[in-house]
C-alpha positions as CSV (number, residue, x, y, z in Angstrom):
1,M,68.7,-21.5,3.4
2,S,66.0,-23.7,1.8
3,T,62.4,-22.5,2.3
4,T,59.2,-24.6,2.4
5,H,55.8,-23.1,2.0
6,L,52.4,-24.8,2.5
7,F,49.3,-23.9,0.5
8,W,46.0,-24.9,2.0
9,F,43.4,-25.3,-0.7
10,T,39.8,-24.6,0.4
11,Q,37.1,-23.1,-2.0
12,D,39.7,-22.3,-4.6
13,L,40.4,-25.5,-6.6
14,R,42.0,-23.8,-9.6
15,L,45.2,-22.5,-11.1
16,D,43.6,-19.6,-12.9
17,D,43.2,-16.3,-11.1
18,N,44.4,-17.7,-7.8
19,L,46.5,-14.9,-6.3
20,A,47.0,-16.7,-3.0
21,L,48.7,-19.6,-4.8
22,H,50.8,-17.2,-6.8
23,Q,52.0,-15.7,-3.5
24,A,52.9,-19.1,-2.1
25,C,55.2,-19.9,-5.0
26,N,58.2,-17.8,-3.9
27,C,59.9,-20.7,-2.2
28,D,62.2,-23.7,-2.8
29,K,59.6,-26.4,-2.0
30,L,55.8,-26.2,-1.9
31,L,53.4,-28.5,-0.1
32,L,49.8,-28.3,-1.5
33,V,47.1,-29.7,0.8
34,Y,43.3,-30.2,0.9
35,C,41.7,-31.3,4.1
36,L,38.5,-33.3,4.1
37,D,36.8,-32.6,7.5
38,P,35.1,-35.7,8.9
39,T,32.4,-33.6,10.4
40,E,31.1,-32.9,6.9
41,F,30.0,-36.6,6.7
42,K,28.4,-36.9,10.1
43,P,24.9,-36.0,11.3
44,N,24.6,-32.4,12.5
45,R,22.5,-30.6,15.0
46,Y,19.5,-30.5,12.7
47,G,19.5,-34.3,12.1
48,I,20.9,-34.0,8.6
49,Q,23.1,-36.9,7.7
50,G,26.1,-35.0,6.2
51,M,27.2,-34.2,2.7
52,S,25.1,-35.9,0.0
53,Q,26.6,-38.2,-2.6
54,H,25.9,-35.5,-5.3
55,R,28.0,-32.9,-3.4
56,L,30.8,-35.4,-2.6
57,R,30.9,-36.5,-6.3
58,F,31.3,-32.9,-7.5
59,L,34.0,-32.2,-4.9
60,Y,35.8,-35.4,-5.7
61,E,35.8,-34.5,-9.4
62,G,37.1,-31.0,-8.6
63,L,40.0,-32.4,-6.4
64,I,41.0,-35.1,-8.9
65,A,40.9,-32.6,-11.8
66,L,43.1,-30.2,-9.8
67,D,45.6,-33.0,-9.0
68,K,45.9,-33.9,-12.6
69,Q,46.6,-30.3,-13.5
70,L,49.2,-30.1,-10.7
71,Q,50.9,-33.3,-11.9
72,T,51.5,-31.7,-15.4
73,L,53.5,-29.0,-13.5
74,G,55.5,-31.5,-11.5
75,Q,53.4,-31.1,-8.3
76,T,50.8,-33.1,-6.4
77,L,47.8,-32.5,-4.2
78,L,48.0,-34.1,-0.8
79,I,44.3,-34.9,0.2
80,C,44.0,-35.6,3.9
81,M,41.0,-36.8,6.0
82,G,40.8,-35.3,9.5
83,N,40.6,-32.2,11.6
84,P,42.2,-29.5,9.4
85,V,44.0,-27.8,12.4
86,E,45.6,-31.1,13.5
87,I,46.5,-32.2,9.9
88,L,48.2,-28.9,9.1
89,S,50.0,-28.6,12.4
90,S,51.5,-32.1,11.8
91,L,52.6,-31.1,8.3
92,I,54.1,-27.8,9.6
93,H,56.2,-29.8,12.0
94,E,57.1,-32.6,9.7
95,H,58.3,-30.5,6.8
96,K,59.5,-27.5,8.8
97,V,57.1,-25.1,7.0
98,G,58.0,-21.5,7.3
99,H,55.0,-19.9,5.7
100,V,51.4,-21.0,5.3
101,F,49.1,-19.5,2.6
102,T,45.4,-19.9,2.0
103,S,42.5,-18.1,0.4
104,D,40.3,-15.8,2.5
105,I,37.0,-17.5,3.1
106,V,34.0,-16.0,4.9
107,G,32.6,-18.9,7.0
108,S,32.9,-18.2,10.7
109,Y,33.9,-21.8,11.6
110,E,36.6,-21.8,8.9
111,R,38.0,-18.5,10.0
112,K,38.1,-19.8,13.6
113,R,40.1,-22.8,12.5
114,W,42.6,-20.5,10.8
115,N,42.9,-18.3,13.9
116,T,43.5,-21.4,16.0
117,L,46.3,-22.5,13.6
118,T,48.0,-19.2,13.6
119,Q,47.9,-19.0,17.4
120,R,49.3,-22.5,17.7
121,H,52.3,-21.8,15.4
122,Q,53.5,-18.3,16.2
123,E,56.9,-19.0,14.8
124,V,55.4,-19.5,11.3
125,R,54.2,-16.8,9.0
126,F,50.5,-16.9,7.8
127,S,49.0,-15.2,4.8
128,R,45.3,-15.1,3.8
129,T,44.3,-13.6,0.4
130,N,41.0,-12.9,-1.2
131,T,40.4,-15.1,-4.2
132,S,36.6,-15.4,-4.1
133,R,35.2,-11.8,-4.2
134,L,35.2,-9.0,-6.7
135,F,36.1,-6.4,-4.1
136,E,38.6,-6.1,-1.3
137,L,37.5,-5.0,2.1
138,D,39.5,-1.8,1.9
139,Q,37.8,-0.9,-1.4
140,L,34.4,-0.6,0.1
141,P,33.1,3.0,0.7
142,F,32.0,2.0,4.2
143,S,33.3,-0.1,7.0
144,L,32.2,-3.8,7.3
145,E,30.3,-2.8,10.5
146,N,28.4,-0.3,8.4
147,L,27.5,-2.6,5.6
148,P,24.1,-1.4,4.2
149,E,21.2,-3.3,5.6
150,S,19.7,-3.9,2.2
151,F,21.2,-5.2,-1.1
152,S,19.9,-2.2,-2.9
153,G,21.9,0.1,-0.7
154,F,25.0,-2.0,-1.2
155,R,24.6,-2.2,-4.9
156,K,24.3,1.5,-5.4
157,R,27.5,2.2,-3.6
158,V,29.7,-0.5,-5.1
159,E,28.6,-1.2,-8.7
160,H,30.8,1.5,-10.1
161,L,34.0,0.6,-8.1
162,E,37.0,-0.5,-10.1
163,I,37.5,-4.3,-10.1
164,T,41.1,-5.8,-10.2
165,P,41.5,-7.9,-13.4
166,P,42.0,-11.6,-12.9
167,C,45.6,-12.8,-12.6
168,P,47.1,-15.3,-15.1
169,S,46.9,-19.0,-14.8
170,I,49.8,-20.6,-13.0
171,V,52.2,-22.3,-15.4
172,H,55.1,-23.1,-13.0
173,L,55.2,-24.4,-9.4
174,P,58.1,-25.2,-7.0
175,P,58.7,-28.9,-6.5
176,S,56.7,-30.8,-3.8
177,V,58.0,-32.3,-0.6
178,T,55.8,-35.4,-1.1
179,N,54.5,-37.6,-3.9
180,D,51.5,-38.8,-1.9
181,H,48.2,-37.8,-3.5
182,K,46.0,-40.8,-2.9
183,W,42.3,-40.5,-2.0
184,P,41.8,-41.2,1.8
185,V,41.2,-44.9,2.4
186,T,38.6,-44.0,5.0
187,L,36.3,-42.4,2.5
188,D,34.8,-44.4,-0.4
189,R,35.2,-42.8,-3.9
190,P,31.9,-41.5,-5.0
191,A,30.3,-43.1,-8.1
192,A,30.6,-41.2,-11.3
193,D,27.5,-39.6,-12.8
194,A,27.9,-39.1,-16.6
195,S,24.3,-37.9,-16.8
196,S,25.0,-34.8,-14.8
197,P,25.8,-31.6,-16.8
198,F,27.8,-30.5,-13.7
199,Q,31.3,-32.0,-13.7
200,G,33.7,-30.7,-11.1
201,G,37.0,-29.0,-11.8
202,E,38.5,-26.0,-13.5
203,I,38.6,-27.4,-17.0
204,A,34.9,-28.1,-16.9
205,A,34.2,-24.7,-15.4
206,L,36.1,-22.7,-18.0
207,R,34.6,-24.8,-20.8
208,H,31.1,-23.9,-19.4
209,I,31.7,-20.1,-19.2
210,N,33.2,-20.1,-22.7
211,D,30.2,-22.0,-24.1
212,Y,27.7,-19.8,-22.3
213,F,29.2,-16.5,-23.2
214,S,29.9,-17.6,-26.8
215,S,26.1,-18.0,-27.2
216,E,23.4,-15.5,-27.3
217,A,21.8,-16.8,-24.1
218,P,23.2,-13.9,-22.0
219,Q,21.3,-11.5,-24.2
220,R,17.9,-12.8,-23.0
221,Y,19.0,-13.9,-19.5
222,K,16.6,-11.5,-17.6
223,E,13.6,-13.0,-19.4
224,T,14.6,-16.6,-19.0
225,R,16.3,-16.7,-15.6
226,N,13.2,-18.0,-13.8
227,A,13.0,-21.1,-15.8
228,L,12.7,-24.1,-13.6
229,D,14.5,-26.9,-15.5
230,T,16.2,-25.7,-18.7
231,W,20.0,-25.7,-19.0
232,E,20.5,-22.7,-21.3
233,D,18.0,-20.4,-19.6
234,S,20.2,-19.6,-16.6
235,T,23.9,-19.2,-16.2
236,K,24.6,-22.3,-14.0
237,F,27.9,-20.8,-12.8
238,S,27.1,-21.2,-9.1
239,P,28.5,-24.8,-8.5
240,W,31.9,-24.0,-10.0
241,L,31.9,-20.6,-8.2
242,A,31.1,-22.3,-4.9
243,Q,33.8,-24.9,-5.4
244,G,36.3,-22.2,-6.4
245,S,37.2,-24.0,-9.7
246,L,35.8,-20.8,-11.3
247,S,37.0,-17.3,-10.5
248,V,34.3,-14.7,-10.0
249,R,36.6,-12.1,-11.6
250,R,37.2,-14.4,-14.6
251,T,33.5,-14.7,-14.9
252,L,33.0,-11.0,-14.9
253,E,35.8,-10.6,-17.5
254,A,34.0,-13.2,-19.8
255,L,30.8,-11.2,-19.3
256,K,32.5,-8.0,-20.4
257,Q,34.0,-9.7,-23.5
258,H,30.5,-11.0,-24.4
259,E,29.1,-7.5,-24.1
260,A,31.9,-6.1,-26.3
261,K,31.0,-8.7,-29.0
262,F,27.2,-9.0,-28.7
263,G,26.3,-5.8,-27.0
264,A,25.3,-4.9,-23.4
265,N,21.6,-4.8,-22.4
266,D,19.4,-5.3,-19.3
267,S,20.0,-9.1,-19.4
268,T,23.8,-8.9,-19.4
269,Y,23.6,-6.3,-16.6
270,W,21.4,-8.7,-14.6
271,I,24.2,-11.3,-14.6
272,F,26.5,-8.6,-13.0
273,F,23.6,-7.7,-10.7
274,E,23.5,-11.3,-9.5
275,L,27.2,-11.5,-9.0
276,L,26.8,-8.4,-6.8
277,W,24.2,-10.3,-4.8
278,R,26.8,-13.0,-4.2
279,E,29.2,-10.3,-3.2
280,Y,26.7,-8.9,-0.7
281,F,26.1,-12.2,0.9
282,H,29.8,-12.8,1.3
283,F,30.4,-9.4,3.1
284,N,27.2,-10.0,5.1
285,A,28.6,-13.4,6.3
286,L,31.9,-11.6,7.3
287,K,29.9,-9.0,9.3
288,L,27.5,-11.5,11.0
289,D,30.0,-14.1,11.9
290,T,28.2,-16.8,13.9
291,L,24.9,-14.7,13.8
292,L,24.5,-16.1,10.3
293,F,23.4,-19.3,11.9
294,K,21.2,-17.9,14.7
295,F,17.5,-18.4,14.7
296,S,16.8,-14.7,15.2
297,G,19.2,-13.9,12.3
298,N,20.4,-10.6,11.2
299,K,17.4,-8.8,12.6
300,Q,17.6,-10.4,16.0
301,R,13.9,-11.3,15.9
302,K,12.7,-14.8,16.5
303,P,10.0,-16.0,14.0
304,L,7.0,-17.9,15.3
305,T,7.9,-21.4,14.3
306,S,8.2,-24.9,15.8
307,F,9.5,-28.2,14.6
308,Y,7.3,-30.9,13.2
309,P,9.5,-33.9,12.3
310,Q,6.8,-35.4,10.0
311,R,6.4,-32.2,8.1
312,F,10.1,-31.7,7.7
313,R,10.5,-35.2,6.4
314,A,7.7,-34.8,3.9
315,W,9.3,-31.6,2.7
316,C,12.7,-33.2,2.3
317,E,11.2,-36.1,0.4
318,G,8.9,-34.1,-1.8
319,N,5.8,-35.6,-0.4
320,T,3.7,-32.6,0.6
321,P,0.3,-31.3,-0.5
322,S,2.1,-28.9,-2.9
323,S,2.9,-30.4,-6.3
324,A,5.3,-27.5,-7.0
325,V,7.2,-28.1,-3.8
326,N,7.3,-31.8,-4.4
327,A,8.8,-31.4,-7.9
328,C,11.5,-29.0,-6.8
329,M,12.5,-31.2,-3.9
330,K,12.6,-34.4,-6.0
331,Q,14.7,-32.5,-8.6
332,L,17.1,-31.4,-5.8
333,N,17.4,-35.0,-4.3
334,A,18.0,-36.5,-7.7
335,T,20.5,-34.0,-9.1
336,G,21.9,-31.7,-6.4
337,Y,20.4,-28.8,-8.4
338,M,17.3,-26.5,-8.0
339,S,16.5,-23.3,-9.8
340,N,16.5,-20.0,-8.0
341,R,12.7,-19.7,-8.4
342,G,12.3,-23.2,-7.0
343,R,14.4,-22.4,-4.0
344,Q,12.2,-19.4,-3.2
345,W,9.1,-21.6,-3.5
346,V,10.2,-24.4,-1.2
347,A,11.7,-22.0,1.4
348,S,8.5,-20.0,1.5
349,Y,6.5,-23.2,1.9
350,L,8.7,-24.6,4.7
351,V,8.6,-21.3,6.7
352,N,5.1,-20.1,6.0
353,E,2.9,-23.1,5.4
354,M,4.8,-25.7,7.5
355,R,5.8,-23.2,10.2
356,I,9.3,-24.9,10.5
357,D,12.5,-23.2,11.7
358,W,14.2,-21.9,8.6
359,R,17.6,-23.3,9.8
360,Y,16.4,-26.8,9.0
361,G,15.8,-25.9,5.4
362,A,19.2,-24.2,5.2
363,A,20.9,-27.3,6.7
364,Y,19.1,-29.6,4.2
365,F,20.3,-27.4,1.3
366,E,23.8,-27.5,2.7
367,Q,23.7,-31.3,2.5
368,Q,22.2,-31.5,-1.0
369,L,23.2,-28.5,-3.2
370,L,26.1,-28.8,-5.6
371,D,26.5,-25.0,-5.3
372,Y,26.5,-24.9,-1.6
373,D,28.2,-21.7,-0.4
374,V,27.9,-20.8,3.3
375,A,27.3,-17.1,2.7
376,S,24.7,-17.4,-0.1
377,N,22.9,-20.4,1.4
378,W,22.4,-19.2,4.9
379,G,22.0,-15.5,3.9
380,N,19.2,-16.4,1.4
381,W,17.5,-18.6,4.0
382,Q,17.6,-15.8,6.6
383,Y,16.2,-13.5,3.9
384,L,13.3,-15.8,3.1
385,G,12.8,-16.7,6.8
386,G,12.1,-13.1,7.5
387,V,15.2,-12.5,9.7
388,G,17.7,-11.4,7.1
389,A,18.6,-8.5,4.9
390,D,15.2,-7.9,3.4
391,P,13.5,-4.5,3.9
392,R,10.2,-6.0,2.9
393,G,10.3,-8.5,5.7
394,Q,9.3,-12.2,5.3
395,R,8.5,-13.3,1.7
396,H,5.4,-15.4,1.4
397,F,4.8,-16.8,-2.1
398,N,1.4,-17.7,-3.5
399,L,2.4,-21.0,-5.1
400,T,-0.8,-21.4,-7.1
401,K,-0.2,-18.1,-8.8
402,Q,3.5,-18.8,-9.1
403,V,2.9,-22.1,-10.9
404,Q,0.5,-20.4,-13.3
405,M,3.3,-18.0,-14.2
406,Y,6.3,-20.3,-14.4
407,D,4.8,-23.7,-15.1
408,P,1.5,-23.0,-16.7
409,E,1.3,-26.4,-18.6
410,G,2.6,-28.4,-15.7
411,E,5.5,-29.7,-17.6
412,F,8.0,-29.3,-14.8
413,I,5.7,-30.8,-12.2
414,R,5.1,-33.9,-14.4
415,R,8.7,-34.3,-15.3
416,W,9.6,-34.6,-11.6
417,A,6.5,-36.5,-10.5
418,G,5.4,-33.7,-8.3
419,D,1.6,-34.5,-8.3
420,S,0.7,-35.7,-4.9
421,K,-2.2,-37.5,-3.3
422,V,-1.3,-35.9,0.0
423,T,-4.0,-33.5,1.1
424,H,-3.0,-32.4,4.6
425,L,0.3,-31.4,6.2
426,D,-0.2,-33.7,9.2
427,T,-1.2,-37.3,9.5
428,V,-0.4,-37.6,13.2
429,D,-0.9,-35.2,16.1
430,A,1.7,-33.8,18.5
431,A,1.6,-37.1,20.5
432,D,2.2,-39.1,17.4
433,W,-1.4,-40.4,17.2
434,P,-3.0,-40.8,13.8
435,I,-5.4,-38.0,12.8
436,M,-8.7,-39.5,11.8
437,R,-10.5,-37.6,9.1
438,H,-14.0,-38.4,7.7
């Protein structure tokens, strides 16, 4: 009897080290699907207008690159626009799908959709496989409910665990049941940006890690990682890891190969250290579920904030009294990228100086960042908002001191036109009347 399987691509846009896709290939025909959710392009509860053009462009490149790879193997990627549950339900019925496969992702809303789909089609088999983490849940020396409350506690207990090597790239696929792989007509194709060093897709991702680990940059990473605007001074893996066009296990393998050739030191260890941070945030998101998005956060403690629309708009546009914040936000808006150090600055400023609900900052980053990852983004914002996994409590940065340390000549601020003539946070009062100053 002929068997048809469906594979639902999510944050795993690659053929290399994709165990979930390997498992889906044991069939006569295979339907490969990616669903664009319309809610991603609509205003959300925080007034954010939906996915930025930078994020959409990077996603589009990743999907088109994947489709081209699939076509060389006689397959095709069906890209659909609509509610994923409804789309997949329709395809299951239309093509008499007997088994649905996908990668295990940590977002609570994504997991809820998967559960809805499985409950709706109880006659169909469903399989979900980890393709985005170094560790499996059953490898951890503690239950998910007992995940350490600090990263330090997590790192000490997992950094010596054995990590499964990446699986080979797929070189053969069963034939498709459809030849349709057109971009949805209801969504405009984003404009190309040849000036961006970030190009979506697996080929660009593998080229980047090869270039990076073939250089000596990893040998000095710990000293250079806080650079604000230099390509080679930080790894820049995160956009491809978030898209899933790069495997975290392949990344770690490339790091180990670099260490074998150039030697291991504190800097190369620090790259592994930061991959563990990513791992911690992913398990933290699984544990917290919808609490990841709650105002009171992981600590169930509500911070003392309010919402000031004018302040938030000024922060988003890079038009605040802080030149450092302005430069970082203008860089983000222009490129979809911001350094780790810059993210800490602007988050601290929004929460501590502007006294705004941290979730608005997290939602704006979700809109803008090429490397948006639900676990890392919302987990980091909880952390900096004082309601997350940080034993020290809320982080409050002295930006004057920080700029002296990381931009002493003001090069970054000048490059991104951060200097501001704004001298006060507010120009109107709570009733929207102008504040008169003499």
